[in-house]
Backbone as XML, in Angstrom:
<?xml version="1.0"?>
<chain id="A" units="angstrom">
  <residue number="1" name="MET">
    <atom name="N" x="172.028" y="-172.816" z="-231.295"/>
    <atom name="CA" x="172.297" y="-173.330" z="-232.624"/>
    <atom name="C" x="171.157" y="-174.246" z="-233.057"/>
  </residue>
  <residue number="2" name="PRO">
    <atom name="N" x="170.726" y="-174.102" z="-234.272"/>
    <atom name="CA" x="169.707" y="-175.027" z="-234.780"/>
    <atom name="C" x="170.244" y="-176.458" z="-234.809"/>
  </residue>
  <residue number="3" name="PRO">
    <atom name="N" x="169.385" y="-177.434" z="-234.592"/>
    <atom name="CA" x="169.839" y="-178.824" z="-234.522"/>
    <atom name="C" x="170.516" y="-179.330" z="-235.790"/>
  </residue>
  <residue number="4" name="LEU">
    <atom name="N" x="170.174" y="-178.800" z="-236.957"/>
    <atom name="CA" x="170.775" y="-179.301" z="-238.191"/>
    <atom name="C" x="172.200" y="-178.806" z="-238.401"/>
  </residue>
  <residue number="5" name="ILE">
    <atom name="N" x="172.575" y="-177.718" z="-237.762"/>
    <atom name="CA" x="173.919" y="-177.174" z="-237.957"/>
    <atom name="C" x="174.969" y="-178.092" z="-237.342"/>
  </residue>
  <residue number="6" name="ILE">
    <atom name="N" x="174.677" y="-178.666" z="-236.189"/>
    <atom name="CA" x="175.669" y="-179.482" z="-235.484"/>
    <atom name="C" x="176.057" y="-180.726" z="-236.287"/>
  </residue>
  <residue number="7" name="PRO">
    <atom name="N" x="175.113" y="-181.528" z="-236.808"/>
    <atom name="CA" x="175.531" y="-182.666" z="-237.634"/>
    <atom name="C" x="176.238" y="-182.228" z="-238.919"/>
  </residue>
  <residue number="8" name="SER">
    <atom name="N" x="175.830" y="-181.106" z="-239.480"/>
    <atom name="CA" x="176.479" y="-180.625" z="-240.700"/>
    <atom name="C" x="177.920" y="-180.240" z="-240.434"/>
  </residue>
  <residue number="9" name="LEU">
    <atom name="N" x="178.158" y="-179.545" z="-239.330"/>
    <atom name="CA" x="179.531" y="-179.183" z="-238.978"/>
    <atom name="C" x="180.349" y="-180.418" z="-238.633"/>
  </residue>
  <residue number="10" name="GLY">
    <atom name="N" x="179.742" y="-181.370" z="-237.967"/>
    <atom name="CA" x="180.441" y="-182.620" z="-237.663"/>
    <atom name="C" x="180.828" y="-183.366" z="-238.927"/>
  </residue>
  <residue number="11" name="ALA">
    <atom name="N" x="179.923" y="-183.396" z="-239.902"/>
    <atom name="CA" x="180.227" y="-184.052" z="-241.176"/>
    <atom name="C" x="181.335" y="-183.313" z="-241.918"/>
  </residue>
  <residue number="12" name="ALA">
    <atom name="N" x="181.317" y="-181.991" z="-241.872"/>
    <atom name="CA" x="182.363" y="-181.212" z="-242.538"/>
    <atom name="C" x="183.718" y="-181.462" z="-241.892"/>
  </residue>
  <residue number="13" name="ILE">
    <atom name="N" x="183.748" y="-181.527" z="-240.570"/>
    <atom name="CA" x="185.010" y="-181.798" z="-239.878"/>
    <atom name="C" x="185.507" y="-183.201" z="-240.208"/>
  </residue>
  <residue number="14" name="ALA">
    <atom name="N" x="184.602" y="-184.171" z="-240.261"/>
    <atom name="CA" x="184.993" y="-185.535" z="-240.614"/>
    <atom name="C" x="185.547" y="-185.593" z="-242.030"/>
  </residue>
  <residue number="15" name="LEU">
    <atom name="N" x="184.942" y="-184.847" z="-242.940"/>
    <atom name="CA" x="185.435" y="-184.813" z="-244.316"/>
    <atom name="C" x="186.833" y="-184.213" z="-244.384"/>
  </residue>
  <residue number="16" name="VAL">
    <atom name="N" x="187.073" y="-183.148" z="-243.624"/>
    <atom name="CA" x="188.405" y="-182.538" z="-243.597"/>
    <atom name="C" x="189.427" y="-183.517" z="-243.035"/>
  </residue>
  <residue number="17" name="LEU">
    <atom name="N" x="189.068" y="-184.223" z="-241.974"/>
    <atom name="CA" x="189.988" y="-185.204" z="-241.398"/>
    <atom name="C" x="190.287" y="-186.329" z="-242.378"/>
  </residue>
  <residue number="18" name="PHE">
    <atom name="N" x="189.262" y="-186.810" z="-243.071"/>
    <atom name="CA" x="189.460" y="-187.883" z="-244.043"/>
    <atom name="C" x="190.367" y="-187.430" z="-245.178"/>
  </residue>
  <residue number="19" name="ALA">
    <atom name="N" x="190.117" y="-186.227" z="-245.700"/>
    <atom name="CA" x="190.947" y="-185.705" z="-246.789"/>
    <atom name="C" x="192.377" y="-185.477" z="-246.318"/>
  </residue>
  <residue number="20" name="SER">
    <atom name="N" x="192.548" y="-184.995" z="-245.100"/>
    <atom name="CA" x="193.894" y="-184.774" z="-244.569"/>
    <atom name="C" x="194.641" y="-186.094" z="-244.432"/>
  </residue>
  <residue number="21" name="ALA">
    <atom name="N" x="193.955" y="-187.112" z="-243.943"/>
    <atom name="CA" x="194.592" y="-188.420" z="-243.787"/>
    <atom name="C" x="194.987" y="-189.004" z="-245.138"/>
  </residue>
  <residue number="22" name="ARG">
    <atom name="N" x="194.122" y="-188.865" z="-246.129"/>
    <atom name="CA" x="194.459" y="-189.377" z="-247.468"/>
    <atom name="C" x="195.637" y="-188.629" z="-248.063"/>
  </residue>
  <residue number="23" name="LEU">
    <atom name="N" x="195.650" y="-187.302" z="-247.895"/>
    <atom name="CA" x="196.755" y="-186.500" z="-248.412"/>
    <atom name="C" x="198.054" y="-186.865" z="-247.718"/>
  </residue>
  <residue number="24" name="LEU">
    <atom name="N" x="198.006" y="-187.042" z="-246.405"/>
    <atom name="CA" x="199.207" y="-187.433" z="-245.671"/>
    <atom name="C" x="199.711" y="-188.789" z="-246.136"/>
  </residue>
  <residue number="25" name="ARG">
    <atom name="N" x="198.816" y="-189.731" z="-246.343"/>
    <atom name="CA" x="199.222" y="-191.059" z="-246.778"/>
    <atom name="C" x="199.824" y="-191.013" z="-248.180"/>
  </residue>
  <residue number="26" name="LYS">
    <atom name="N" x="199.225" y="-190.224" z="-249.063"/>
    <atom name="CA" x="199.715" y="-190.142" z="-250.436"/>
    <atom name="C" x="201.078" y="-189.464" z="-250.493"/>
  </residue>
  <residue number="27" name="ARG">
    <atom name="N" x="201.230" y="-188.385" z="-249.769"/>
    <atom name="CA" x="202.478" y="-187.617" z="-249.821"/>
    <atom name="C" x="203.592" y="-188.254" z="-249.010"/>
  </residue>
  <residue number="28" name="ARG">
    <atom name="N" x="203.256" y="-189.105" z="-248.080"/>
    <atom name="CA" x="204.275" y="-189.714" z="-247.236"/>
    <atom name="C" x="205.246" y="-190.549" z="-248.059"/>
  </residue>
  <residue number="29" name="ASP">
    <atom name="N" x="204.750" y="-191.215" z="-249.093"/>
    <atom name="CA" x="205.614" y="-192.043" z="-249.921"/>
    <atom name="C" x="206.591" y="-191.211" z="-250.735"/>
  </residue>
  <residue number="30" name="GLU">
    <atom name="N" x="206.230" y="-189.977" z="-251.046"/>
    <atom name="CA" x="207.056" y="-189.130" z="-251.901"/>
    <atom name="C" x="207.965" y="-188.196" z="-251.113"/>
  </residue>
  <residue number="31" name="ALA">
    <atom name="N" x="207.677" y="-187.981" z="-249.859"/>
    <atom name="CA" x="208.382" y="-186.959" z="-249.089"/>
    <atom name="C" x="209.646" y="-187.519" z="-248.455"/>
  </residue>
  <residue number="32" name="ASP">
    <atom name="N" x="210.577" y="-186.617" z="-248.155"/>
    <atom name="CA" x="211.748" y="-187.032" z="-247.395"/>
    <atom name="C" x="211.395" y="-187.036" z="-245.912"/>
  </residue>
  <residue number="33" name="GLY">
    <atom name="N" x="212.346" y="-187.388" z="-245.070"/>
    <atom name="CA" x="212.074" y="-187.563" z="-243.649"/>
    <atom name="C" x="211.586" y="-186.307" z="-242.955"/>
  </residue>
  <residue number="34" name="LEU">
    <atom name="N" x="212.191" y="-185.169" z="-243.236"/>
    <atom name="CA" x="211.805" y="-183.931" z="-242.561"/>
    <atom name="C" x="210.396" y="-183.515" z="-242.951"/>
  </residue>
  <residue number="35" name="LEU">
    <atom name="N" x="210.099" y="-183.581" z="-244.240"/>
    <atom name="CA" x="208.765" y="-183.212" z="-244.702"/>
    <atom name="C" x="207.723" y="-184.174" z="-244.152"/>
  </residue>
  <residue number="36" name="ARG">
    <atom name="N" x="208.066" y="-185.433" z="-244.092"/>
    <atom name="CA" x="207.137" y="-186.428" z="-243.555"/>
    <atom name="C" x="206.822" y="-186.125" z="-242.095"/>
  </residue>
  <residue number="37" name="GLY">
    <atom name="N" x="207.835" y="-185.756" z="-241.339"/>
    <atom name="CA" x="207.606" y="-185.397" z="-239.943"/>
    <atom name="C" x="206.708" y="-184.179" z="-239.814"/>
  </residue>
  <residue number="38" name="PHE">
    <atom name="N" x="206.913" y="-183.191" z="-240.674"/>
    <atom name="CA" x="206.064" y="-181.997" z="-240.641"/>
    <atom name="C" x="204.632" y="-182.334" z="-241.008"/>
  </residue>
  <residue number="39" name="GLU">
    <atom name="N" x="204.439" y="-183.181" z="-242.022"/>
    <atom name="CA" x="203.086" y="-183.561" z="-242.430"/>
    <atom name="C" x="202.379" y="-184.338" z="-241.327"/>
  </residue>
  <residue number="40" name="THR">
    <atom name="N" x="203.117" y="-185.210" z="-240.653"/>
    <atom name="CA" x="202.521" y="-185.963" z="-239.553"/>
    <atom name="C" x="202.117" y="-185.021" z="-238.428"/>
  </residue>
  <residue number="41" name="PHE">
    <atom name="N" x="202.985" y="-184.071" z="-238.108"/>
    <atom name="CA" x="202.681" y="-183.087" z="-237.070"/>
    <atom name="C" x="201.453" y="-182.270" z="-237.453"/>
  </residue>
  <residue number="42" name="THR">
    <atom name="N" x="201.388" y="-181.847" z="-238.714"/>
    <atom name="CA" x="200.246" y="-181.067" z="-239.186"/>
    <atom name="C" x="198.963" y="-181.888" z="-239.093"/>
  </residue>
  <residue number="43" name="GLY">
    <atom name="N" x="199.032" y="-183.150" z="-239.468"/>
    <atom name="CA" x="197.861" y="-184.018" z="-239.379"/>
    <atom name="C" x="197.376" y="-184.176" z="-237.948"/>
  </residue>
  <residue number="44" name="ILE">
    <atom name="N" x="198.319" y="-184.329" z="-237.018"/>
    <atom name="CA" x="197.947" y="-184.467" z="-235.609"/>
    <atom name="C" x="197.304" y="-183.186" z="-235.106"/>
  </residue>
  <residue number="45" name="VAL">
    <atom name="N" x="197.877" y="-182.033" z="-235.484"/>
    <atom name="CA" x="197.309" y="-180.751" z="-235.066"/>
    <atom name="C" x="195.902" y="-180.582" z="-235.631"/>
  </residue>
  <residue number="46" name="LEU">
    <atom name="N" x="195.702" y="-180.945" z="-236.902"/>
    <atom name="CA" x="194.367" y="-180.846" z="-237.497"/>
    <atom name="C" x="193.362" y="-181.734" z="-236.768"/>
  </residue>
  <residue number="47" name="MET">
    <atom name="N" x="193.770" y="-182.934" z="-236.398"/>
    <atom name="CA" x="192.864" y="-183.827" z="-235.679"/>
    <atom name="C" x="192.524" y="-183.271" z="-234.297"/>
  </residue>
  <residue number="48" name="LEU">
    <atom name="N" x="193.518" y="-182.695" z="-233.610"/>
    <atom name="CA" x="193.248" y="-182.107" z="-232.296"/>
    <atom name="C" x="192.307" y="-180.913" z="-232.401"/>
  </residue>
  <residue number="49" name="VAL">
    <atom name="N" x="192.510" y="-180.081" z="-233.421"/>
    <atom name="CA" x="191.630" y="-178.926" z="-233.619"/>
    <atom name="C" x="190.208" y="-179.395" z="-233.914"/>
  </residue>
  <residue number="50" name="ALA">
    <atom name="N" x="190.075" y="-180.425" z="-234.740"/>
    <atom name="CA" x="188.745" y="-180.946" z="-235.053"/>
    <atom name="C" x="188.073" y="-181.504" z="-233.801"/>
  </residue>
  <residue number="51" name="ALA">
    <atom name="N" x="188.833" y="-182.203" z="-232.967"/>
    <atom name="CA" x="188.263" y="-182.737" z="-231.731"/>
    <atom name="C" x="187.824" y="-181.609" z="-230.804"/>
  </residue>
  <residue number="52" name="MET">
    <atom name="N" x="188.622" y="-180.555" z="-230.698"/>
    <atom name="CA" x="188.245" y="-179.418" z="-229.858"/>
    <atom name="C" x="186.997" y="-178.733" z="-230.396"/>
  </residue>
  <residue number="53" name="LEU">
    <atom name="N" x="186.875" y="-178.632" z="-231.720"/>
    <atom name="CA" x="185.676" y="-178.037" z="-232.305"/>
    <atom name="C" x="184.434" y="-178.871" z="-231.993"/>
  </residue>
  <residue number="54" name="LEU">
    <atom name="N" x="184.568" y="-180.183" z="-232.080"/>
    <atom name="CA" x="183.428" y="-181.041" z="-231.770"/>
    <atom name="C" x="183.012" y="-180.900" z="-230.310"/>
  </residue>
  <residue number="55" name="VAL">
    <atom name="N" x="183.981" y="-180.827" z="-229.412"/>
    <atom name="CA" x="183.660" y="-180.654" z="-227.995"/>
    <atom name="C" x="182.992" y="-179.303" z="-227.762"/>
  </residue>
  <residue number="56" name="ALA">
    <atom name="N" x="183.507" y="-178.259" z="-228.416"/>
    <atom name="CA" x="182.914" y="-176.928" z="-228.263"/>
    <atom name="C" x="181.495" y="-176.885" z="-228.823"/>
  </residue>
  <residue number="57" name="LEU">
    <atom name="N" x="181.279" y="-177.529" z="-229.961"/>
    <atom name="CA" x="179.934" y="-177.575" z="-230.535"/>
    <atom name="C" x="178.973" y="-178.329" z="-229.624"/>
  </residue>
  <residue number="58" name="HIS">
    <atom name="N" x="179.433" y="-179.427" z="-229.064"/>
    <atom name="CA" x="178.580" y="-180.193" z="-228.161"/>
    <atom name="C" x="178.257" y="-179.380" z="-226.913"/>
  </residue>
  <residue number="59" name="ALA">
    <atom name="N" x="179.247" y="-178.682" z="-226.383"/>
    <atom name="CA" x="179.012" y="-177.849" z="-225.200"/>
    <atom name="C" x="178.032" y="-176.720" z="-225.509"/>
  </residue>
  <residue number="60" name="ALA">
    <atom name="N" x="178.166" y="-176.122" z="-226.683"/>
    <atom name="CA" x="177.255" y="-175.038" z="-227.065"/>
    <atom name="C" x="175.841" y="-175.565" z="-227.279"/>
  </residue>
  <residue number="61" name="ALA">
    <atom name="N" x="175.735" y="-176.762" z="-227.829"/>
    <atom name="CA" x="174.415" y="-177.322" z="-228.104"/>
    <atom name="C" x="173.694" y="-177.725" z="-226.822"/>
  </residue>
  <residue number="62" name="THR">
    <atom name="N" x="174.446" y="-178.172" z="-225.837"/>
    <atom name="CA" x="173.813" y="-178.642" z="-224.606"/>
    <atom name="C" x="173.784" y="-177.578" z="-223.511"/>
  </residue>
  <residue number="63" name="ALA">
    <atom name="N" x="174.311" y="-176.404" z="-223.761"/>
    <atom name="CA" x="174.373" y="-175.358" z="-222.735"/>
    <atom name="C" x="172.986" y="-174.848" z="-222.356"/>
  </residue>
  <residue number="64" name="GLY">
    <atom name="N" x="172.082" y="-174.805" z="-223.298"/>
    <atom name="CA" x="170.756" y="-174.268" z="-223.022"/>
    <atom name="C" x="169.798" y="-175.263" z="-222.407"/>
  </residue>
  <residue number="65" name="HIS">
    <atom name="N" x="170.189" y="-176.524" z="-222.329"/>
    <atom name="CA" x="169.262" y="-177.563" z="-221.853"/>
    <atom name="C" x="169.434" y="-177.831" z="-220.400"/>
  </residue>
</chain>
């Protein structure tokens, strides 16, 4: 992978996490308990997926060195 792709993907993942957190915070005030629980679960899953992507990108970037 070219060196510029990794920071770009990291920035994109950070932007998705930030937007997800803002959406969860905004909707939490309006949602009932069940929906709030689902949104929290979805947010946690998104954060875990983003963390796994970052680890995979780092492993791919350092595999050739």
